[in-house]
C-alpha positions in Angstrom: -7.8 3.2 -7.8 -6.8 6.5 -6.2 -3.3 7.9 -5.9 -2.2 11.3 -4.6 0.6 13.4 -3.3 1.2 16.8 -1.6 4.4 18.6 -1.2 6.4 21.8 -1.1 9.5 23.3 -2.6 12.1 25.1 -0.4 14.5 27.7 -1.9 13.9 26.4 -5.4 16.3 23.5 -4.6 14.7 21.1 -2.1 11.4 19.4 -2.5 9.6 17.1 0.0 6.2 15.4 -0.5 3.9 12.8 1.1 2.4 10.3 -1.2 -0.2 7.5 -1.2 -0.5 4.8 -3.8 -3.7 2.7 -4.0 -5.3 4.8 -1.3 -8.6 3.0 -1.5 -6.7 -0.3 -0.8 -8.4 -2.2 -3.6 -6.2 -5.3 -3.9 -5.0 -6.2 -7.4 -3.2 -9.5 -7.8 -0.5 -9.8 -10.3 -1.2 -13.5 -10.9 -4.2 -15.8 -10.2 -4.0 -19.6 -10.9 -5.3 -23.0 -9.8 -3.6 -24.9 -6.9 -2.9 -28.4 -8.2 -1.4 -29.7 -5.0 -4.7 -29.1 -3.1 -6.6 -30.9 -5.8 -4.2 -33.9 -5.8 -4.0 -34.3 -2.0 -7.5 -33.4 -0.9 -9.7 -33.5 -4.0 -10.5 -29.9 -3.5 -10.6 -27.2 -6.2 -8.6 -24.2 -5.0 -6.8 -21.2 -6.4 -3.7 -19.1 -5.5 -3.0 -15.4 -5.9 0.3 -13.6 -6.0 0.5 -10.0 -4.7 3.2 -7.6 -5.9 4.6 -4.5 -4.2 2.3 -2.2 -6.2 -0.9 -4.1 -5.4 -1.6 -2.8 -1.8 -1.9 0.6 -0.1 1.5 2.4 0.2 2.3 5.6 2.1 5.6 7.3 2.0 7.8 10.4 2.0 9.7 11.6 -1.1 12.6 14.1 -0.9 14.8 15.5 -3.7 17.5 18.2 -4.1 18.7 20.0 -7.2 22.4 21.1 -7.4 
């Protein structure tokens, strides 16, 4: 897993930065389980995975201001 950000501060009040979460895009499921419906209907063993917001590559811009 690799995360990073780069930014700048303007006039000691405003900050803007670019960020990347999970930059290598290694997918991390939040849940893995067996799919019982597939087994019951087709006689096949199968599994299901659930992906969360924090489990895939994310790019963005972050801005803040101090008053």
